[in-house]
N, C-alpha and C positions, 0 to 999 in steps of 0.2 A: 550451193546450199539446197538441201532437199526441201520440198514443199511440205506444208502441214499435213496434207493427205498422205504423203509418202511416210511421214513419221507415224501417223495414226495406223497405217497399214502395217508398219514394222512393229508397233506396240501390240496390235492385235495378234500378229503372227508369232510374237515371242512369248505370249502368255503361256505359262507352264503350270501343270499340277503334278504332284507326286504324292503317292499314298504309301505310308509306312505302317508297320505294326509295332506296338509297344510290347516288347518281350521283357521278361524279368532281367535279362542282362543289360537293359538300358534304363533301369530304374534305380532310384535311391532307396534309403532305408525306410521311406514312407510308402514304397511301392508305387511311386509316380515317376514319370519320365524325368531323367536328369536334364536340367536346364542347358548344360553344356552340349549334350547330345542333340537337343532340339536346335540350338544355335548352329551346330554343324550342319544339320539338315537345312536350316534356313539359308545358310551361306551357300550350300550346294545348289538349291533351287534358284537363289539369286544370281549365282554365276551362270547357270544355264540360261536364264532369262536375259541377262546382260549380253551374253555371247550370241544368243539367237537374234537379239535386236541389232547388234553392231556387226557381227561376223568379224570381229577383231579380237586381239588378245586383251583380256579384261582381268583386272585384279581388284580384290576387295580392299577398300580404304577405310570403311567404317561400317559399324553396325550401330544404328541409332534408334533410340526410343523403342526398345523391346519391352512390351507390356505382357506379362504373364497374368492373364485374367482368370484362368481356371486351371487347376491341376489336371494332369492327364494320367489316369491310372493305367497300370499294367493291364494288358488284355484289350485295350482300345485301339482302334485304327486312328491314324492321324493323316489328314489331307492338308498338304501345303500348297497354297496357290500364290504364284508370283506374277507380278505385272509391273512394267515400267511405269513410274509415276512422275518422273521429272527428267528432263534432258538438258545437259549443259554442253559446253564446248568439248571437253575431254571426258566428262563424267556423266553418269546417269544414276538415278535412284530407282531401286526396286522395292515395291511394297509387298510384303509377304503376310498373308493371313493363314493361320493354322487352325483347323477345325478338328475337334475330337468327336469320334463317333463310336457308339457301342456296337459290338459285333452282332448282337442278336435282336436288335430292333432298329428303328429308324431315327432314334434320337441323335442329334448332331448339334454342336454349338461351337461358336468361336471361342478359342482358348487362348491364343497368343497372336499378337500383331507386332510387326517390326518393319523398319526401313533400313535398307543397306545401300551403300554407295560404292560404285565400281568405277574405275578409271581405265580408259583405253591406253595401252602402252605399246611402244615400238620394240624392236629387237634388243635395244639397250635398256629396257624397262623404264623409259622416259615417257611421260604423258604425251599422247598424240591425239589430234582431233578425231571426234567421232564422225563416222560417215555412214550413210545408208546406201547399201548396195542393192541393185535390182537382183532379183533372183528367183 
């Protein structure tokens, strides 16, 4: 079993940020980002965080408590920040915060939060224990 400090080092090393641009082809009829597109981006960053933490095959098993706090208009930048928030035997939870930022000034605010759960799987797609590899 890995020590608490090894888990914390892995958590710190697996933090990931991705910046996207909200173009018109990703917006709805209100000229704001489609929720489904944002959920895809959240799943992408969650997967990267989970894989960087475990260095194992990871699959999404749930997206939980996604709160759309602010609409994200076309022409805004979006920064997604992901971090491991909970570790189980075969699964881990990734917290994702999404910030919207205007292009031509420094205004930035939290727009969406969510928690995603990933499970480590073996070659037969069966859950397998998480492990922390040195590296």
